N, CA, C and O atoms as a CHARMM CRD file, in Angstrom:
* protein
*
  264
    1    1 UNK  N    -25.47700  15.91000 -12.80000 PROA 1      0.00000
    2    1 UNK  CA   -25.09800  14.83800 -11.92300 PROA 1      0.00000
    3    1 UNK  C    -23.99200  13.98200 -12.55500 PROA 1      0.00000
    4    1 UNK  O    -23.07900  13.52500 -11.86800 PROA 1      0.00000
    5    2 UNK  N    -24.08700  13.77900 -13.84600 PROA 2      0.00000
    6    2 UNK  CA   -23.06400  12.99100 -14.53900 PROA 2      0.00000
    7    2 UNK  C    -21.72400  13.71700 -14.49700 PROA 2      0.00000
    8    2 UNK  O    -20.68200  13.08800 -14.30900 PROA 2      0.00000
    9    3 UNK  N    -21.74500  15.02600 -14.66900 PROA 3      0.00000
   10    3 UNK  CA   -20.51000  15.80200 -14.63600 PROA 3      0.00000
   11    3 UNK  C    -19.85800  15.69600 -13.25600 PROA 3      0.00000
   12    3 UNK  O    -18.64100  15.54600 -13.14900 PROA 3      0.00000
   13    4 UNK  N    -20.66800  15.77300 -12.21300 PROA 4      0.00000
   14    4 UNK  CA   -20.15200  15.63300 -10.85600 PROA 4      0.00000
   15    4 UNK  C    -19.51100  14.28100 -10.62200 PROA 4      0.00000
   16    4 UNK  O    -18.47000  14.18300  -9.97300 PROA 4      0.00000
   17    5 UNK  N    -20.13400  13.23600 -11.15300 PROA 5      0.00000
   18    5 UNK  CA   -19.58600  11.88900 -11.00100 PROA 5      0.00000
   19    5 UNK  C    -18.26400  11.75600 -11.74700 PROA 5      0.00000
   20    5 UNK  O    -17.32400  11.13700 -11.24800 PROA 5      0.00000
   21    6 UNK  N    -18.19300  12.32800 -12.92600 PROA 6      0.00000
   22    6 UNK  CA   -16.95100  12.26600 -13.70900 PROA 6      0.00000
   23    6 UNK  C    -15.82500  13.00900 -12.98900 PROA 6      0.00000
   24    6 UNK  O    -14.69400  12.52800 -12.92600 PROA 6      0.00000
   25    7 UNK  N    -16.14700  14.18500 -12.44600 PROA 7      0.00000
   26    7 UNK  CA   -15.14300  14.95600 -11.70800 PROA 7      0.00000
   27    7 UNK  C    -14.68500  14.17300 -10.47600 PROA 7      0.00000
   28    7 UNK  O    -13.48800  14.09600 -10.20000 PROA 7      0.00000
   29    8 UNK  N    -15.62800  13.59800  -9.74200 PROA 8      0.00000
   30    8 UNK  CA   -15.28900  12.81600  -8.54500 PROA 8      0.00000
   31    8 UNK  C    -14.38800  11.63600  -8.89200 PROA 8      0.00000
   32    8 UNK  O    -13.37800  11.41400  -8.22500 PROA 8      0.00000
   33    9 UNK  N    -14.73400  10.89400  -9.90700 PROA 9      0.00000
   34    9 UNK  CA   -13.93000   9.73500 -10.29800 PROA 9      0.00000
   35    9 UNK  C    -12.55200  10.15300 -10.80700 PROA 9      0.00000
   36    9 UNK  O    -11.56200   9.46100 -10.57000 PROA 9      0.00000
   37   10 UNK  N    -12.49400  11.28400 -11.50500 PROA 10     0.00000
   38   10 UNK  CA   -11.21000  11.78900 -11.98300 PROA 10     0.00000
   39   10 UNK  C    -10.30400  12.18500 -10.83300 PROA 10     0.00000
   40   10 UNK  O     -9.11700  11.85800 -10.83100 PROA 10     0.00000
   41   11 UNK  N    -10.86300  12.89100  -9.84800 PROA 11     0.00000
   42   11 UNK  CA   -10.08600  13.26300  -8.66500 PROA 11     0.00000
   43   11 UNK  C     -9.61700  12.02800  -7.90700 PROA 11     0.00000
   44   11 UNK  O     -8.46200  11.94500  -7.49000 PROA 11     0.00000
   45   12 UNK  N    -10.52000  11.07200  -7.73300 PROA 12     0.00000
   46   12 UNK  CA   -10.18300   9.84400  -7.01900 PROA 12     0.00000
   47   12 UNK  C     -9.05700   9.09600  -7.72400 PROA 12     0.00000
   48   12 UNK  O     -8.08900   8.67800  -7.08800 PROA 12     0.00000
   49   13 UNK  N     -9.18300   8.93000  -9.03100 PROA 13     0.00000
   50   13 UNK  CA    -8.15700   8.20700  -9.78900 PROA 13     0.00000
   51   13 UNK  C     -6.81500   8.92700  -9.72600 PROA 13     0.00000
   52   13 UNK  O     -5.77700   8.29400  -9.53700 PROA 13     0.00000
   53   14 UNK  N     -6.83300  10.24300  -9.88300 PROA 14     0.00000
   54   14 UNK  CA    -5.59100  11.00900  -9.84600 PROA 14     0.00000
   55   14 UNK  C     -4.91700  10.90000  -8.47500 PROA 14     0.00000
   56   14 UNK  O     -3.70100  10.73300  -8.38700 PROA 14     0.00000
   57   15 UNK  N     -5.70700  10.99500  -7.41800 PROA 15     0.00000
   58   15 UNK  CA    -5.14900  10.90100  -6.06900 PROA 15     0.00000
   59   15 UNK  C     -4.58500   9.51300  -5.80800 PROA 15     0.00000
   60   15 UNK  O     -3.47800   9.38900  -5.28300 PROA 15     0.00000
   61   16 UNK  N     -5.31700   8.47600  -6.16100 PROA 16     0.00000
   62   16 UNK  CA    -4.86600   7.10800  -5.90400 PROA 16     0.00000
   63   16 UNK  C     -3.56700   6.81000  -6.66200 PROA 16     0.00000
   64   16 UNK  O     -2.64800   6.21100  -6.10300 PROA 16     0.00000
   65   17 UNK  N     -3.49000   7.22000  -7.91300 PROA 17     0.00000
   66   17 UNK  CA    -2.27900   6.98000  -8.71100 PROA 17     0.00000
   67   17 UNK  C     -1.10400   7.75900  -8.12000 PROA 17     0.00000
   68   17 UNK  O      0.00400   7.23400  -8.01700 PROA 17     0.00000
   69   18 UNK  N     -1.34900   9.01000  -7.73300 PROA 18     0.00000
   70   18 UNK  CA    -0.27800   9.82600  -7.17500 PROA 18     0.00000
   71   18 UNK  C      0.22400   9.24700  -5.85600 PROA 18     0.00000
   72   18 UNK  O      1.43000   9.24300  -5.60400 PROA 18     0.00000
   73   19 UNK  N     -0.67300   8.76500  -5.02100 PROA 19     0.00000
   74   19 UNK  CA    -0.28400   8.16800  -3.74100 PROA 19     0.00000
   75   19 UNK  C      0.57700   6.92800  -3.96900 PROA 19     0.00000
   76   19 UNK  O      1.57200   6.72800  -3.27400 PROA 19     0.00000
   77   20 UNK  N      0.20400   6.10800  -4.92500 PROA 20     0.00000
   78   20 UNK  CA     0.95600   4.87600  -5.19600 PROA 20     0.00000
   79   20 UNK  C      2.33700   5.16000  -5.77500 PROA 20     0.00000
   80   20 UNK  O      3.27300   4.39800  -5.53000 PROA 20     0.00000
   81   21 UNK  N      2.48100   6.23600  -6.53500 PROA 21     0.00000
   82   21 UNK  CA     3.75900   6.54900  -7.18200 PROA 21     0.00000
   83   21 UNK  C      4.75800   7.20700  -6.24500 PROA 21     0.00000
   84   21 UNK  O      5.96000   7.14600  -6.50100 PROA 21     0.00000
   85   22 UNK  N      4.30700   7.82500  -5.18300 PROA 22     0.00000
   86   22 UNK  CA     5.19900   8.54600  -4.27400 PROA 22     0.00000
   87   22 UNK  C      5.81900   7.60700  -3.24500 PROA 22     0.00000
   88   22 UNK  O      5.23200   6.59300  -2.86800 PROA 22     0.00000
   89   23 UNK  N      7.01700   7.97000  -2.80500 PROA 23     0.00000
   90   23 UNK  CA     7.66000   7.22300  -1.72200 PROA 23     0.00000
   91   23 UNK  C      7.07100   7.68800  -0.39800 PROA 23     0.00000
   92   23 UNK  O      6.39200   8.71200  -0.33700 PROA 23     0.00000
   93   24 UNK  N      7.33300   6.94000   0.64900 PROA 24     0.00000
   94   24 UNK  CA     6.81200   7.28800   1.97600 PROA 24     0.00000
   95   24 UNK  C      7.34500   8.64300   2.43800 PROA 24     0.00000
   96   24 UNK  O      6.65400   9.35900   3.16200 PROA 24     0.00000
   97   25 UNK  N      8.54600   8.99900   2.03700 PROA 25     0.00000
   98   25 UNK  CA     9.14000  10.27100   2.42400 PROA 25     0.00000
   99   25 UNK  C      8.46000  11.45600   1.75200 PROA 25     0.00000
  100   25 UNK  O      8.57500  12.58500   2.23000 PROA 25     0.00000
  101   26 UNK  N      7.76300  11.21800   0.66400 PROA 26     0.00000
  102   26 UNK  CA     7.09400  12.29100  -0.06800 PROA 26     0.00000
  103   26 UNK  C      5.66000  12.51400   0.39600 PROA 26     0.00000
  104   26 UNK  O      4.96800  13.38300  -0.13600 PROA 26     0.00000
  105   27 UNK  N      5.20800  11.74800   1.37400 PROA 27     0.00000
  106   27 UNK  CA     3.83900  11.86700   1.88000 PROA 27     0.00000
  107   27 UNK  C      3.84100  12.38200   3.30900 PROA 27     0.00000
  108   27 UNK  O      4.73700  12.06300   4.09100 PROA 27     0.00000
  109   28 UNK  N      2.84900  13.16900   3.64300 PROA 28     0.00000
  110   28 UNK  CA     2.64100  13.62200   5.01800 PROA 28     0.00000
  111   28 UNK  C      1.69600  12.64700   5.69200 PROA 28     0.00000
  112   28 UNK  O      0.48100  12.84300   5.67600 PROA 28     0.00000
  113   29 UNK  N      2.23900  11.61000   6.27500 PROA 29     0.00000
  114   29 UNK  CA     1.41500  10.59700   6.92500 PROA 29     0.00000
  115   29 UNK  C      1.51700   9.27000   6.20500 PROA 29     0.00000
  116   29 UNK  O      2.14200   9.17100   5.14900 PROA 29     0.00000
  117   30 UNK  N      0.90000   8.24900   6.78100 PROA 30     0.00000
  118   30 UNK  CA     0.98100   6.91100   6.17600 PROA 30     0.00000
  119   30 UNK  C      0.17200   6.79100   4.88100 PROA 30     0.00000
  120   30 UNK  O     -0.87500   7.41300   4.70600 PROA 30     0.00000
  121   31 UNK  N      0.70200   5.97400   4.00000 PROA 31     0.00000
  122   31 UNK  CA     0.06300   5.75900   2.69000 PROA 31     0.00000
  123   31 UNK  C     -1.36100   5.23300   2.84800 PROA 31     0.00000
  124   31 UNK  O     -2.26100   5.69400   2.14600 PROA 31     0.00000
  125   32 UNK  N     -1.58800   4.27200   3.75600 PROA 32     0.00000
  126   32 UNK  CA    -2.92100   3.67900   3.92700 PROA 32     0.00000
  127   32 UNK  C     -3.94200   4.73800   4.33500 PROA 32     0.00000
  128   32 UNK  O     -5.10700   4.67000   3.94300 PROA 32     0.00000
  129   33 UNK  N     -3.49600   5.72100   5.12900 PROA 33     0.00000
  130   33 UNK  CA    -4.41300   6.76800   5.56700 PROA 33     0.00000
  131   33 UNK  C     -4.86700   7.61400   4.37800 PROA 33     0.00000
  132   33 UNK  O     -6.05600   7.90100   4.23700 PROA 33     0.00000
  133   34 UNK  N     -3.92400   8.01200   3.52500 PROA 34     0.00000
  134   34 UNK  CA    -4.28400   8.85000   2.37900 PROA 34     0.00000
  135   34 UNK  C     -5.08500   8.07300   1.33600 PROA 34     0.00000
  136   34 UNK  O     -5.93700   8.64400   0.65500 PROA 34     0.00000
  137   35 UNK  N     -4.81500   6.77600   1.21000 PROA 35     0.00000
  138   35 UNK  CA    -5.63300   5.95900   0.30000 PROA 35     0.00000
  139   35 UNK  C     -7.07900   5.93500   0.79900 PROA 35     0.00000
  140   35 UNK  O     -8.01400   6.00800   0.00100 PROA 35     0.00000
  141   36 UNK  N     -7.26100   5.83300   2.11400 PROA 36     0.00000
  142   36 UNK  CA    -8.60300   5.81400   2.69900 PROA 36     0.00000
  143   36 UNK  C     -9.27500   7.17500   2.61000 PROA 36     0.00000
  144   36 UNK  O    -10.44600   7.27200   2.24300 PROA 36     0.00000
  145   37 UNK  N     -8.53700   8.22500   2.94500 PROA 37     0.00000
  146   37 UNK  CA    -9.10100   9.57900   2.91200 PROA 37     0.00000
  147   37 UNK  C     -9.53500   9.95300   1.50100 PROA 37     0.00000
  148   37 UNK  O    -10.55000  10.62600   1.32400 PROA 37     0.00000
  149   38 UNK  N     -8.78400   9.52700   0.50700 PROA 38     0.00000
  150   38 UNK  CA    -9.11400   9.89100  -0.87600 PROA 38     0.00000
  151   38 UNK  C    -10.42700   9.28200  -1.35500 PROA 38     0.00000
  152   38 UNK  O    -10.95800   9.68800  -2.38800 PROA 38     0.00000
  153   39 UNK  N    -10.95100   8.31600  -0.61600 PROA 39     0.00000
  154   39 UNK  CA   -12.23700   7.71000  -0.99000 PROA 39     0.00000
  155   39 UNK  C    -13.43500   8.57200  -0.59300 PROA 39     0.00000
  156   39 UNK  O    -14.55500   8.30600  -1.03000 PROA 39     0.00000
  157   40 UNK  N    -13.21700   9.59300   0.22200 PROA 40     0.00000
  158   40 UNK  CA   -14.30000  10.48700   0.63400 PROA 40     0.00000
  159   40 UNK  C    -14.62400  11.41700  -0.53400 PROA 40     0.00000
  160   40 UNK  O    -13.73000  12.04500  -1.10100 PROA 40     0.00000
  161   41 UNK  N    -15.89500  11.50000  -0.88700 PROA 41     0.00000
  162   41 UNK  CA   -16.32900  12.28900  -2.05000 PROA 41     0.00000
  163   41 UNK  C    -15.74800  13.69200  -2.06100 PROA 41     0.00000
  164   41 UNK  O    -15.84200  14.41800  -1.07100 PROA 41     0.00000
  165   42 UNK  N    -15.15500  14.06800  -3.16400 PROA 42     0.00000
  166   42 UNK  CA   -14.57300  15.37700  -3.44700 PROA 42     0.00000
  167   42 UNK  C    -13.58100  15.83600  -2.38400 PROA 42     0.00000
  168   42 UNK  O    -12.45300  16.20200  -2.71400 PROA 42     0.00000
  169   43 UNK  N    -13.97700  15.82400  -1.13300 PROA 43     0.00000
  170   43 UNK  CA   -13.15700  16.36600  -0.05600 PROA 43     0.00000
  171   43 UNK  C    -11.86900  15.57000   0.11900 PROA 43     0.00000
  172   43 UNK  O    -10.80900  16.15900   0.33300 PROA 43     0.00000
  173   44 UNK  N    -11.93900  14.26600   0.03400 PROA 44     0.00000
  174   44 UNK  CA   -10.77400  13.41600   0.26100 PROA 44     0.00000
  175   44 UNK  C     -9.63900  13.65600  -0.72100 PROA 44     0.00000
  176   44 UNK  O     -8.51800  13.93700  -0.29600 PROA 44     0.00000
  177   45 UNK  N     -9.89500  13.55400  -2.02500 PROA 45     0.00000
  178   45 UNK  CA    -8.80700  13.79300  -2.97700 PROA 45     0.00000
  179   45 UNK  C     -8.25200  15.21600  -2.89600 PROA 45     0.00000
  180   45 UNK  O     -7.04600  15.42200  -3.02700 PROA 45     0.00000
  181   46 UNK  N     -9.12400  16.18800  -2.68100 PROA 46     0.00000
  182   46 UNK  CA    -8.66000  17.57000  -2.57000 PROA 46     0.00000
  183   46 UNK  C     -7.79900  17.72800  -1.32100 PROA 46     0.00000
  184   46 UNK  O     -6.76500  18.39400  -1.35900 PROA 46     0.00000
  185   47 UNK  N     -8.22200  17.11600  -0.21200 PROA 47     0.00000
  186   47 UNK  CA    -7.42900  17.17600   1.02000 PROA 47     0.00000
  187   47 UNK  C     -6.06000  16.53800   0.80500 PROA 47     0.00000
  188   47 UNK  O     -5.05400  17.04000   1.30800 PROA 47     0.00000
  189   48 UNK  N     -6.01900  15.44300   0.06600 PROA 48     0.00000
  190   48 UNK  CA    -4.72800  14.80200  -0.20200 PROA 48     0.00000
  191   48 UNK  C     -3.81900  15.74000  -1.00000 PROA 48     0.00000
  192   48 UNK  O     -2.65300  15.92200  -0.64700 PROA 48     0.00000
  193   49 UNK  N     -4.34800  16.33700  -2.07500 PROA 49     0.00000
  194   49 UNK  CA    -3.51000  17.19500  -2.90100 PROA 49     0.00000
  195   49 UNK  C     -3.05900  18.45500  -2.15900 PROA 49     0.00000
  196   49 UNK  O     -1.99900  19.00100  -2.46400 PROA 49     0.00000
  197   50 UNK  N     -3.84900  18.92100  -1.19300 PROA 50     0.00000
  198   50 UNK  CA    -3.48200  20.11500  -0.43300 PROA 50     0.00000
  199   50 UNK  C     -2.56400  19.77700   0.73800 PROA 50     0.00000
  200   50 UNK  O     -1.55800  20.45500   0.95000 PROA 50     0.00000
  201   51 UNK  N     -2.90200  18.72800   1.50600 PROA 51     0.00000
  202   51 UNK  CA    -2.19500  18.43000   2.74700 PROA 51     0.00000
  203   51 UNK  C     -1.33700  17.15700   2.71900 PROA 51     0.00000
  204   51 UNK  O     -0.42200  17.02600   3.53200 PROA 51     0.00000
  205   52 UNK  N     -1.60500  16.23500   1.82100 PROA 52     0.00000
  206   52 UNK  CA    -0.95900  14.92900   1.86300 PROA 52     0.00000
  207   52 UNK  C      0.41300  14.84200   1.25500 PROA 52     0.00000
  208   52 UNK  O      1.19700  13.96200   1.61300 PROA 52     0.00000
  209   53 UNK  N      0.72300  15.74700   0.33300 PROA 53     0.00000
  210   53 UNK  CA     2.01600  15.69000  -0.33600 PROA 53     0.00000
  211   53 UNK  C      2.98200  16.67600   0.29700 PROA 53     0.00000
  212   53 UNK  O      2.60600  17.79300   0.65300 PROA 53     0.00000
  213   54 UNK  N      4.21800  16.25400   0.43100 PROA 54     0.00000
  214   54 UNK  CA     5.24000  17.15400   0.95900 PROA 54     0.00000
  215   54 UNK  C      5.66500  18.11200  -0.12900 PROA 54     0.00000
  216   54 UNK  O      5.66400  17.77100  -1.31100 PROA 54     0.00000
  217   55 UNK  N      6.02800  19.30800   0.27700 PROA 55     0.00000
  218   55 UNK  CA     6.47700  20.32800  -0.65800 PROA 55     0.00000
  219   55 UNK  C      7.83400  19.93600  -1.21900 PROA 55     0.00000
  220   55 UNK  O      8.82400  19.90400  -0.48700 PROA 55     0.00000
  221   56 UNK  N      7.88600  19.64400  -2.48700 PROA 56     0.00000
  222   56 UNK  CA     9.13500  19.20300  -3.10900 PROA 56     0.00000
  223   56 UNK  C      9.99200  20.37500  -3.56300 PROA 56     0.00000
  224   56 UNK  O     11.16000  20.17800  -3.89900 PROA 56     0.00000
  225   57 UNK  N      9.45400  21.58100  -3.58500 PROA 57     0.00000
  226   57 UNK  CA    10.23300  22.73000  -4.04100 PROA 57     0.00000
  227   57 UNK  C     11.45300  22.92900  -3.15300 PROA 57     0.00000
  228   57 UNK  O     12.51700  23.30300  -3.64600 PROA 57     0.00000
  229   58 UNK  N     11.31900  22.68700  -1.86700 PROA 58     0.00000
  230   58 UNK  CA    12.44500  22.85700  -0.96000 PROA 58     0.00000
  231   58 UNK  C     13.43700  21.70900  -1.06500 PROA 58     0.00000
  232   58 UNK  O     14.58100  21.84000  -0.63000 PROA 58     0.00000
  233   59 UNK  N     13.01300  20.58200  -1.63800 PROA 59     0.00000
  234   59 UNK  CA    13.87500  19.41600  -1.74700 PROA 59     0.00000
  235   59 UNK  C     14.65800  19.37800  -3.06200 PROA 59     0.00000
  236   59 UNK  O     15.61000  18.60900  -3.19100 PROA 59     0.00000
  237   60 UNK  N     14.26700  20.19700  -4.03400 PROA 60     0.00000
  238   60 UNK  CA    14.92900  20.18700  -5.33200 PROA 60     0.00000
  239   60 UNK  C     16.27800  20.89000  -5.23200 PROA 60     0.00000
  240   60 UNK  O     16.42300  21.85100  -4.47600 PROA 60     0.00000
  241   61 UNK  N     17.27100  20.41400  -5.99500 PROA 61     0.00000
  242   61 UNK  CA    18.56800  21.09800  -5.99300 PROA 61     0.00000
  243   61 UNK  C     18.44400  22.46500  -6.63400 PROA 61     0.00000
  244   61 UNK  O     17.57500  22.68800  -7.47700 PROA 61     0.00000
  245   62 UNK  N     19.30700  23.37100  -6.23700 PROA 62     0.00000
  246   62 UNK  CA    19.29900  24.73300  -6.79500 PROA 62     0.00000
  247   62 UNK  C     19.64900  24.66500  -8.27700 PROA 62     0.00000
  248   62 UNK  O     20.43400  23.81600  -8.70000 PROA 62     0.00000
  249   63 UNK  N     19.06300  25.56300  -9.05800 PROA 63     0.00000
  250   63 UNK  CA    19.33200  25.57000 -10.49600 PROA 63     0.00000
  251   63 UNK  C     20.75800  26.06800 -10.75000 PROA 63     0.00000
  252   63 UNK  O     21.33700  26.77900  -9.92900 PROA 63     0.00000
  253   64 UNK  N     21.29700  25.68700 -11.87800 PROA 64     0.00000
  254   64 UNK  CA    22.67900  26.05300 -12.21400 PROA 64     0.00000
  255   64 UNK  C     22.74700  27.43900 -12.82500 PROA 64     0.00000
  256   64 UNK  O     23.84300  27.96000 -13.03400 PROA 64     0.00000
  257   65 UNK  N     21.62400  28.04300 -13.11500 PROA 65     0.00000
  258   65 UNK  CA    21.61600  29.39500 -13.64500 PROA 65     0.00000
  259   65 UNK  C     21.81800  29.47300 -15.13600 PROA 65     0.00000
  260   65 UNK  O     22.12800  30.53900 -15.66800 PROA 65     0.00000
  261   66 UNK  N     21.64800  28.35500 -15.82100 PROA 66     0.00000
  262   66 UNK  CA    21.80500  28.35800 -17.27800 PROA 66     0.00000
  263   66 UNK  C     20.56500  28.82500 -17.95300 PROA 66     0.00000
  264   66 UNK  O     20.51900  28.89100 -19.18100 PROA 66     0.00000
C-alpha cells in the first residue's frame, strides 16, 4: 500500500509540474482541466501524459545532419 501511495504521489507531482511548465500551445485542452484531471488516482496523471501533451516531435526543427 505504501508503494502504491508513493507511485501515485510521484505521478501526481510529475504531472502537475509538467503542466505548469508548458505553454498553452503545448497542451491539448485548458490548463485548469488537466490540473483537475491529474488529481484522479493513477488514471489522471497517466491520461495527461498520454493525451494532454501535444506531440513536440513534429514541432522540432529538422536536424542539420551533423
